[in-house]
GUTINU-354705 format. One record per atom (N, C-alpha, C, O): x, y, z. Coordinates in steps of 0.02 Angstrom, whole numbers, padded with zeros to 5 digits, always signed. Each point is the difference from the previous one (the first is absolute). Layout:
BEGIN
XYZ ...
//
This chain:
BEGIN
+06427+06740+16177 +00045+00032+00046 +00067+00011-00036 +00025-00045-00035 +00003+00103+00043 +00061+00018-00035 +00054+00024+00048 -00014+00031+00051 +00076-00047-00068 +00057+00022+00040 +00048+00038-00046 +00018-00024-00054 +00002+00083+00076 +00040+00044-00041 +00072+00004+00025 +00016-00022+00055 +00026+00051-00097 +00071+00010+00016 +00007+00050+00057 -00033+00052+00001 +00077-00067+00045 +00019+00046+00053 +00062+00036-00025 +00054-00030-00004 -00061+00093-00013 +00056+00038-00029 +00060+00002+00047 +00057-00003-00023 -00069+00009+00087 +00056+00004+00048 +00041-00064-00001 +00062+00002-00001 -00096-00060+00002 +00035-00064-00004 +00038-00006-00066 +00057-00023-00001 -00089+00043-00053 +00032-00004-00066 +00062+00044-00004 +00051-00021-00027 -00056+00081+00053 +00058+00046-00001 +00056-00028+00044 +00058+00005-00018 -00076-00035+00075 +00051-00032+00042 +00036-00056-00037 +00061-00006+00005 -00098-00035-00042 +00030-00054-00039 +00047+00029-00053 +00054-00027-00012 -00075+00081-00020 +00042+00032-00051 +00064+00027+00032 +00054-00006-00029 -00061+00037+00087 +00059+00026+00035 +00049-00055+00020 +00060+00008-00005 -00087-00064+00028 +00043-00056+00019 +00037-00026-00062 +00060-00013+00002 -00097+00004-00057 +00031-00023-00062 +00052+00050-00026 +00052-00020-00026 -00067+00084+00034 +00048+00052-00021 +00063-00003+00042 +00055+00010-00026 -00062-00022+00090 +00059-00008+00044 +00043-00059-00021 +00061+00005-00001 -00093-00060-00015 +00037-00059-00024 +00034+00016-00066 +00056-00023-00012 -00090+00061-00032 +00030+00019-00064 +00062+00044+00011 +00050-00009-00035 -00053+00055+00082 +00058+00042+00015 +00058-00044+00024 +00058+00012-00018 -00073-00062+00059 +00051-00045+00024 +00031-00040-00058 +00060-00009-00003 -00102-00013-00044 +00025-00036-00058 +00043+00045-00044 +00049-00023-00029 -00067+00086+00023 +00040+00048-00038 +00068+00009+00033 +00052+00004-00034 -00052+00001+00100 +00064+00007+00037 +00044-00062-00011 +00060+00006-00010 -00091-00065+00012 +00038-00062-00013 +00028+00001-00071 +00057-00020-00011 -00098+00042-00036 +00022+00004-00070 +00060+00047-00006 +00049-00017-00033 -00054+00076+00063 +00054+00049-00004 +00064-00026+00032 +00055+00010-00026 -00062-00044+00082 +00058-00030+00033 +00030-00055-00044 +00061-00006-00007 -00106-00035-00024 +00023-00057-00041 +00035+00022-00064 +00043-00037-00025 -00060+00095-00002 +00035+00022-00061 +00067+00033+00016 +00036+00022-00045 -00020-00018+00109 +00065+00026+00020 +00002+00075+00010 +00054+00030+00000 -00111+00001+00009 -00002+00073+00008 +00036+00023+00063 +00031+00053+00001 -00034-00093+00052 +00028+00020+00064 +00071-00026+00011 +00042+00035+00029 -00027-00097-00051 +00065-00028+00014 +00039-00022-00062 +00057-00025+00006 -00085+00033-00064 +00035-00016-00062 -00002-00073-00020 +00026-00018-00053 -00057-00025+00092 -00005-00071-00016 -00070-00016-00026 -00050+00020+00030 +00047-00056-00086 -00064-00019-00029 -00019-00070+00025 +00040-00047-00002 -00102+00041+00027 -00027-00064+00023 -00057-00017-00048 -00055+00026+00005 +00070-00071-00052 -00047-00016-00054 -00066-00028+00026 -00053+00019-00025 +00056-00064+00073 -00062-00029+00027 -00043+00054+00033 -00061+00000-00007 +00092+00045+00042 -00037+00055+00032 -00033+00045-00050 -00057+00022+00009 +00093-00008-00064 -00028+00042-00054 -00061-00035-00030 -00053+00031-00008 +00061-00095-00008 -00055-00037-00033 -00061-00006+00045 -00056+00015-00021 +00067-00036+00082 -00057-00012+00046 -00035+00065+00017 -00061+00004-00003 +00099+00048+00020 -00031+00063+00020 -00035+00034-00059 -00052+00032+00009 +00080-00039-00069 -00033+00032-00058 -00064-00037-00019 -00050+00031-00017 +00051-00097+00018 -00060-00039-00017 -00056+00014+00050 -00055+00018-00020 +00070-00026+00085 -00052+00011+00050 -00021+00074+00003 -00058+00015+00014 +00105+00030-00027 -00017+00071-00002 -00048+00017-00055 -00047+00038+00010 +00058-00066-00069 -00046+00012-00056 -00069-00028+00014 -00051+00032-00013 +00050-00093+00039 -00065-00031+00017 -00037+00042+00051 -00059+00013-00007 +00095+00009+00058 -00031+00040+00053 -00023+00068-00027 -00052+00026+00021 +00091+00003-00066 -00020+00065-00030 -00066-00008-00039 -00043+00044+00004 +00036-00099-00041 -00062-00012-00037 -00058-00009+00048 -00055+00026-00011 +00066-00063+00065 -00052-00011+00050 -00021+00067+00032 -00060+00012+00009 +00107+00030+00006 -00015+00065+00031 -00042+00043-00049 -00048+00031+00020 +00068-00031-00083 -00039+00039-00050 -00071-00027-00005 -00047+00039-00001 +00039-00105-00001 -00067-00030-00002 -00040+00018+00062 -00060+00013-00004 +00092-00013+00062 -00034+00018+00062 -00022+00073-00001 -00054+00017+00023 +00097+00027-00050 -00018+00071-00005 -00060+00009-00047 -00044+00041+00013 +00044-00077-00068 -00055+00004-00047 -00064-00026+00032 -00054+00028-00010 +00059-00082+00049 -00059-00030+00031 -00030+00045+00054 -00058-00008+00018 +00096+00056+00008 -00027+00046+00050 -00056+00043-00029 -00044+00023+00037 +00044-00013-00102 -00052+00040-00033 -00065-00039-00008 -00053+00030-00011 +00056-00096+00016 -00059-00042-00008 -00044+00004+00062 +00022-00017+00055 -00083+00040-00065 -00046+00008+00057 -00053-00055+00002 -00047+00004+00040 +00054-00055-00082 -00048-00054+00001 +00012-00046+00060 +00056-00001+00026 -00107-00036-00005 +00009-00045+00057 +00049-00057-00017 +00002-00024-00056 +00038+00004+00106 +00048-00054-00010 -00031-00068+00015 +00022-00050-00028 -00071+00048+00073 -00035-00062+00016 -00074+00015-00001 -00024+00048+00031 -00013-00090-00067 -00073+00008-00005 -00033-00066+00021 +00015-00052-00029 -00058+00055+00078 -00040-00058+00021 -00070+00010-00028 -00032+00051+00014 +00008-00099-00054 -00067+00004-00028 -00036-00065+00014 +00028-00046+00029 -00090+00044-00048 -00040-00061+00010 +00028-00059-00039 -00009-00057+00020 +00041+00071-00077 +00028-00053-00041 +00066-00026+00026 +00013-00061+00000 +00029+00106+00024 +00066-00021+00023 +00044+00058+00019 -00025+00053+00020 +00089-00063-00027 +00049+00051+00021 +00044+00017-00060 +00023-00043-00037 -00012+00108+00028 +00047+00026-00050 +00054+00037+00038 -00015+00045+00039 +00077-00063-00052 +00055+00032+00036 +00054+00020-00050 +00016-00037-00047 +00012+00096+00058 +00054+00025-00042 +00061+00016+00044 +00036+00049-00013 -00025-00090+00065 +00054+00015+00047 +00063-00041-00012 +00053+00018+00025 -00058-00073-00063 +00059-00038-00021 -00009-00016-00074 -00056-00001-00025 +00111-00012-00010 -00007-00015-00071 -00046-00060-00015 -00039+00001-00047 +00045-00054+00087 -00041-00060-00011 -00074+00015+00013 -00043-00022-00038 +00029+00058+00092 -00071+00015+00015 -00029+00046-00053 -00059-00006-00017 +00099+00052-00009 -00023+00044-00052 -00014-00039-00064 -00050+00012-00034 +00095-00059+00017 -00008-00039-00061 -00059-00048+00005 -00032-00016-00050 +00017-00008+00110 -00055-00048+00009 -00067+00031-00013 -00047-00034-00021 +00041+00099+00034 -00065+00033-00010 -00049-00019+00055 +00019-00006+00058 -00081-00003-00076 -00052-00018+00048 +00009-00073+00022 +00000-00046-00041 +00009+00037+00106 +00005-00067+00029 -00067-00012+00035 -00017+00035+00048 -00020-00084-00072 -00066-00013+00027 +00004-00028+00071 +00045-00038+00017 -00094+00058+00024 -00002-00024+00069 -00004-00076+00002 +00030-00032+00044 -00067+00003-00090 -00009-00073-00001 +00067-00036-00013 +00008-00058+00019 +00038+00092-00051 +00065-00030-00016 +00051+00007+00056 +00052-00033-00001 -00066+00076+00050 +00047+00011+00056 -00018-00049+00055 -00054+00005+00030 +00099-00053-00016 -00015-00051+00050 +00033+00014+00068 -00019-00029+00050 +00068+00074-00050 +00032+00017+00064 +00034+00068-00006 +00022+00020-00054 -00018+00014+00110 +00035+00064+00005 +00038+00000+00066 -00028-00016+00052 +00092+00035-00055 +00038+00006+00062 +00057+00049-00009 +00015+00022-00055 +00016-00005+00110 +00057+00046+00000 +00064-00039-00005 +00007-00054+00029 +00040+00082-00065 +00067-00030-00004 +00051+00056+00001 -00009+00053-00031 +00064-00065+00065 +00053+00050+00007 +00053-00013-00054 +00026-00055-00005 -00011+00107-00034 +00052-00004-00051 +00045+00060+00010 -00019+00056-00014 +00078-00069+00039 +00046+00054+00015 -00029+00046+00053 -00020-00023+00053 +00016+00087-00068 -00027+00048+00047 -00074+00013-00011 -00031+00039+00036 +00001-00072-00086 -00069+00011-00018 -00044-00059+00020 +00022-00057-00003 -00082+00071+00024 -00050-00051+00014 -00048-00002-00059 -00031+00051-00016 +00025-00108-00015 -00042-00008-00059 -00062-00041+00017 +00000-00041+00045 -00053+00053-00083 -00059-00041+00004 +00005-00050-00057 +00005+00018-00058 -00007-00083+00076 +00004-00053-00050 -00071-00025-00014 -00033-00026+00044 +00011+00034-00106 -00064-00027-00022 +00014-00066-00034 +00038-00003-00049 -00069-00050+00073 +00007-00066-00031 -00059-00008-00048 -00057-00003+00021 +00073-00002-00085 -00050-00003-00053 -00001-00071-00028 +00052-00027-00020 -00112-00003+00018 -00005-00071-00020 -00008-00011-00074 -00012-00057-00021 +00018+00107-00021 -00006-00009-00072 +00062+00027-00036 -00004+00050-00035 +00061-00084+00045 +00061+00024-00034 -00005-00005-00076 +00034+00037-00036 -00076-00083+00011 -00007-00007-00073 -00034+00060-00030 +00010+00015-00059 -00050+00020+00098 -00034+00060-00025 +00045+00062+00006 +00008+00038-00047 +00020-00027+00108 +00038+00061+00013 +00072-00003-00024 +00029+00051-00019 +00001-00111+00018 +00070-00007-00021 +00014+00027-00069 +00045+00041-00009 -00084-00062-00042 +00012+00026-00068 -00010+00076-00006 +00035+00034-00037 -00083-00007+00075 -00012+00072-00001 +00061+00037+00026 +00022+00050-00028 +00005-00075+00084 +00058+00031+00031 +00061-00007-00046 +00038+00047-00010 -00027-00107-00017 +00057-00012-00045 -00004+00043-00063 +00051+00022-00026 -00112-00010+00002 -00008+00041-00060 +00021+00072+00013 +00030+00032-00044 -00044-00006+00104 +00016+00069+00015 +00071+00008+00029 +00030+00053-00009 -00004-00103+00042 +00067+00005+00029 +00047-00048-00036 +00022+00015-00056 -00007-00070+00086 +00041-00051-00031 -00011-00065+00038 -00034-00001+00051 +00061-00053-00077 -00008-00065+00032 +00035+00000+00068 -00020-00038+00045 +00071+00080-00036 +00034+00003+00064 -00045+00024+00056 +00010-00017+00058 -00060+00058-00074 -00044+00028+00050 -00042-00053+00035 -00018+00008+00058 +00002-00062-00093 -00041-00052+00031 +00038-00064+00016 -00027-00044+00033 +00090+00039-00054 +00037-00060+00017 +00018+00003+00074 +00029+00048+00024 -00046-00101+00011 +00012-00003+00072 -00050+00039+00040 +00009+00008+00061 -00062+00016-00092 -00050+00039+00036 -00060-00043+00018 -00058+00021-00005 +00072-00083+00026 -00055-00042+00022 +00013-00023+00072 +00055+00008+00026 -00107-00035+00004 +00005-00019+00070 +00019-00072+00011 -00005-00025+00056 +00028-00010-00107 +00019-00069+00006 -00058-00048-00015 +00011-00060-00009 -00072+00086+00007 -00059-00041-00015 -00030+00020-00067 -00055-00021-00017 +00091+00060-00022 -00023+00020-00066 -00040+00065+00000 -00022+00021-00054 +00012+00010+00111 -00037+00063+00003 +00048+00058-00012 +00059-00003+00019 -00084+00055-00050 +00040+00059-00015 +00001+00047+00060 -00052+00012+00031 +00110+00016-00015 +00006+00049+00053 +00007+00069-00032 +00043+00012-00042 -00087+00034+00063 +00003+00069-00023 +00011+00043+00062 -00040-00002+00047 +00094+00040-00047 +00017+00040+00059 -00022+00072-00009 +00003+00028-00055 -00027+00001+00110 -00019+00071+00002 +00042+00034+00054 +00013-00029+00053 +00009+00089-00067 +00036+00039+00050 -00040+00061+00018 -00037+00028-00041 +00044-00007+00104 -00034+00061+00022 +00050+00056+00010 -00016+00050+00031 +00076-00058-00058 +00053+00049+00012 -00016+00069-00027 +00029+00049+00023 -00073-00044-00072 -00017+00066-00027 -00072+00020+00015 -00025+00051-00026 -00010-00090+00068 -00070+00014+00016 -00008+00037+00066 +00047+00006+00039 -00108+00018-00028 -00016+00035+00062 -00004-00047+00060 +00002+00023+00057 -00007-00088-00069 -00008-00048+00054 +00061-00046+00002 +00037-00006-00049 -00028-00027+00105 +00054-00049+00007 -00026-00069-00021 -00061-00010-00004 +00106-00036-00011 -00019-00066-00026 -00048-00039+00046 -00049-00028-00025 +00061+00024+00091 -00048-00037+00042 -00071+00029-00002 -00049-00036-00001 +00045+00102+00001 -00065+00033-00003 -00033-00012-00068 -00061-00012-00003 +00100+00015-00051 -00027-00012-00067 -00025-00072-00005 -00054-00012-00028 +00091-00036+00053 -00022-00070-00001 -00065-00008+00038 -00045-00035-00023 +00039+00067+00081 -00061-00003+00039 -00059+00029-00039 -00055-00029+00001 +00065+00085-00034 -00053+00032-00039 -00021-00045-00058 -00059-00008-00014 +00109-00020-00021 -00015-00043-00057 -00039-00062+00023 -00049-00020-00032 +00071-00010+00087 -00034-00059+00026 -00071+00015+00021 -00046-00038-00017 +00035+00094+00052 -00068+00019+00020 -00043+00015-00060 -00059-00018-00001 +00087+00051-00049 -00037+00016-00060 -00022-00065-00036 -00058-00006-00020 +00104-00041+00012 -00016-00063-00033 -00052-00039+00039 -00048-00027-00028 +00056+00024+00095 -00048-00036+00042 -00068+00034-00001 -00051-00035+00006 +00048+00101-00014 -00063+00036-00003 -00039-00012-00063 -00060+00014-00003 +00093-00040-00049 -00034-00013-00064 -00038-00066+00000 -00043-00011-00042 +00059-00032+00090 -00032-00067+00001 -00070+00003+00026 -00033-00051+00004 
//
């Protein structure tokens, strides 16, 4: 079973990020004294740093719009997800390694938290592709690895995706 990018949701995310970028540019212009002649160094630094980061993110999002491959794949072996950096770096997560799945609210997004019981296997893979920061603090307190999935760019919402994943996993038994 495969889940693909919803172009409308992706374009909306890009527009929201672009709006925030315009706001950061306005803060930058105000901070360099364009409107009142006073330079605010902290405003210049903060708005330029976050503006550059956001510009890179927007460019990456625009490039990813051309990708027509599935973002989440459910197979008999496990789940492959390319919706968050950690899930993408983890690659195939075997069903046998997933001990729990639930919804968690992070800011304005609802994420699916996969509790994986083999951090010794997936942790090095993730650290090799990302960095040690990606897995530090990504455990559930019992030594299990947490891998989050978002449905913000998919055709389905997070609760529906969790239900589909759960039914799919239960149907394999």
